[in-house]
C-alpha positions in Angstrom: 0.0 0.0 0.0 1.3 3.4 -0.9 2.1 5.9 1.9 -0.5 8.4 0.6 -3.2 5.8 0.7 -2.2 4.7 4.2 -2.3 8.2 5.5 -5.7 8.7 4.0 -7.1 5.6 5.7 -5.7 6.7 9.0 -7.2 10.2 8.6 -10.6 8.7 7.7 -10.5 6.4 10.8 -9.7 9.4 13.1 -12.5 11.4 11.6 -14.9 8.5 12.1 -13.9 8.2 15.8 -14.3 12.0 16.4 -17.8 12.0 14.7 -18.9 9.0 16.7 -17.8 10.8 19.9 -19.6 14.0 19.0 -22.8 12.1 18.2 -22.7 10.3 21.5 -22.2 13.6 23.4 -25.0 15.3 21.6 -27.3 12.3 22.3 -26.5 12.5 26.0 -27.1 16.3 26.1 -30.3 16.2 24.1 -31.8 13.3 26.1 -32.1 15.3 29.3 -34.7 17.7 27.8 -36.9 15.1 26.4 -40.3 14.3 28.0 -39.0 10.8 28.9 -36.3 12.4 31.1 -38.9 13.2 33.8 -40.1 9.6 34.1 -39.8 8.3 37.6 -39.4 11.7 39.2 -42.2 12.7 41.6 -44.6 15.3 40.1 -47.5 17.2 41.6 -48.9 19.7 39.2 -46.2 22.2 38.4 -43.8 20.8 41.0 -41.1 18.3 40.1 -39.0 16.4 42.6 -39.1 15.3 46.2 -41.3 17.4 48.5 -38.7 17.0 51.3 -35.8 18.3 49.1 -33.8 20.9 51.1 -33.7 23.4 48.2 -36.5 24.8 46.2 -36.0 26.3 42.7 -38.8 28.5 41.6 -38.5 29.0 37.8 -40.4 32.0 36.6 -40.9 31.5 32.8 -43.1 32.3 29.9 -43.7 29.6 27.2 -43.3 32.2 24.4 -40.1 33.8 25.8 -37.1 32.9 23.6 -34.6 33.1 26.5 -36.9 30.7 28.5 -36.8 28.3 25.5 -33.0 28.5 25.5 -32.8 27.8 29.2 -35.3 24.9 29.0 -33.4 23.3 26.2 -29.8 23.9 27.3 -29.6 24.2 31.1 -32.8 22.7 32.6 -31.9 19.2 31.6 -28.7 19.5 33.6 -30.6 21.0 36.6 -32.9 18.0 36.6 -30.1 15.5 36.2 -27.7 17.0 38.8 -30.1 18.4 41.5 -33.7 17.1 41.1 -33.0 13.4 40.5 -30.5 13.4 43.3 -33.0 14.8 45.7 -31.0 18.0 46.4 -33.6 20.3 45.0 -37.2 20.4 43.7 -38.4 22.5 40.9 -41.5 24.6 40.8 -42.6 26.1 37.5 -44.1 29.6 38.1 -45.4 30.2 34.6 -46.3 33.8 33.7 -48.5 34.7 30.7 -47.3 38.0 29.4 -48.6 37.3 25.8 -51.5 34.9 26.3 -52.8 32.2 28.7 -53.5 29.4 26.1 -50.1 27.7 26.5 -50.3 27.9 30.3 -53.8 26.5 30.4 -52.8 23.6 28.2 -49.7 22.9 30.3 -51.7 23.1 33.6 -54.3 20.8 32.1 -51.5 18.2 31.5 -50.4 18.9 35.1 -53.7 17.6 36.4 -52.4 14.2 35.3 -48.9 14.9 36.5 -47.6 15.4 33.0 -46.9 19.1 33.3 -43.1 18.8 32.8 -43.4 16.5 29.8 -45.8 18.8 28.1 -43.8 21.9 28.9 -40.6 20.3 27.4 -42.5 19.8 24.1 -43.7 23.4 24.1 -40.2 24.6 24.4 -38.8 22.1 22.0 -41.3 23.2 19.4 -41.4 26.9 20.3 -42.2 29.3 17.5 -41.4 32.9 17.1 -42.7 35.1 19.9 -46.3 36.3 19.4 -46.3 35.0 15.8 -49.6 33.2 16.0 -48.2 29.7 16.1 -50.1 28.8 19.2 -53.3 27.3 17.8 -55.6 24.6 19.1 -54.0 22.2 16.6 -50.5 23.0 17.9 -51.5 22.5 21.5 -53.3 19.2 20.8 -50.4 17.9 18.7 -48.0 18.4 21.7 -50.5 16.7 24.0 -50.7 13.7 21.7 -46.9 13.3 22.1 -47.1 13.0 25.9 -47.0 9.3 26.9 -49.8 8.3 29.2 -51.8 11.5 28.8 -55.5 10.9 28.7 -56.5 13.2 25.8 -60.2 13.3 26.8 -59.4 14.4 30.3 -56.8 16.8 29.0 -59.4 18.4 26.7 -61.9 18.7 29.6 -59.3 20.2 32.0 -58.3 22.8 29.4 -61.8 24.3 29.7 -61.3 25.1 33.3 -60.2 28.6 34.4 -56.7 28.8 35.8 -56.9 32.6 36.2 -56.7 32.3 40.0 -53.5 30.3 39.7 -52.0 32.7 37.2 -52.8 35.6 39.6 -51.1 33.8 42.4 -48.0 33.3 40.3 -48.0 37.0 39.3 -48.3 38.0 43.0 -45.4 35.8 44.0 -43.3 37.3 41.1 -44.1 40.8 42.2 -43.2 40.0 45.8 -39.9 38.4 44.7 -39.0 41.4 42.4 -39.3 39.3 39.3 -39.7 41.5 36.2 -38.2 39.4 33.5 -38.1 35.7 32.4 -36.5 33.4 32.9 -35.7 34.1 36.6 -34.8 31.5 39.1 -35.4 32.1 42.8 -33.4 29.4 44.7 -34.1 29.0 48.4 -33.0 26.7 51.2 -31.6 26.5 54.7 -28.8 28.9 53.8 -30.9 31.7 52.4 -32.1 32.7 49.0 -30.5 33.5 45.6 -31.9 35.0 42.5 -30.6 34.2 39.0 -31.8 36.0 35.9 -31.6 35.0 32.3 -30.7 31.9 30.3 -27.7 31.1 32.6 -25.4 28.1 32.3 -25.6 25.2 34.7 -22.6 26.5 36.7 -24.6 29.5 37.9 -27.4 27.2 39.2 -24.9 24.8 40.8 -23.4 27.7 42.7 -26.8 29.0 43.9 -27.9 25.5 45.0 -24.6 25.1 46.9 -24.9 28.5 48.6 -28.5 28.1 49.9 -28.2 24.4 50.6 -26.9 25.1 54.1 
């Protein structure tokens, strides 16, 4: 075999190994934000994780907020993996509705069957341009059909309920906490409270959980 051909074969082998490694890494990162990643974690409405967890992370978000979508896709999976699954923290979604309540109603209707987080993950995964009119009944129903174990008949019935009281309570808590933008995380525990604003990387959440964990 000529030297040129040998070098080409070696180069091709190296590229194949690198590509395989990248695909594996992307698979591991992407899996955390899928609806299946919440399987086995205790849920109660908009709450995710063990009730007795020492740290509570209140996530103020808006389903049409681009930065919230970025946080949900890039950082939230790691928060769940590192802190919620371990029992160090529990998550509470405090969903605001600056543009319209339809998305929140649909998500809370899924929450009645403890599928809130699975449904929310799909809303962020398939998020359209802000206030572009992509939120239609067909869109909301299509996401619901993708949630494993969701009773569609019950979901449709729950959507007709009014969640205005719950939304008002979230807005009141946001006002009291000084939340004026999304996403905002209010992390509280035995060691105090920390507020994080924006689509922050996981290291910022790690630091806050460690600070307030006592």
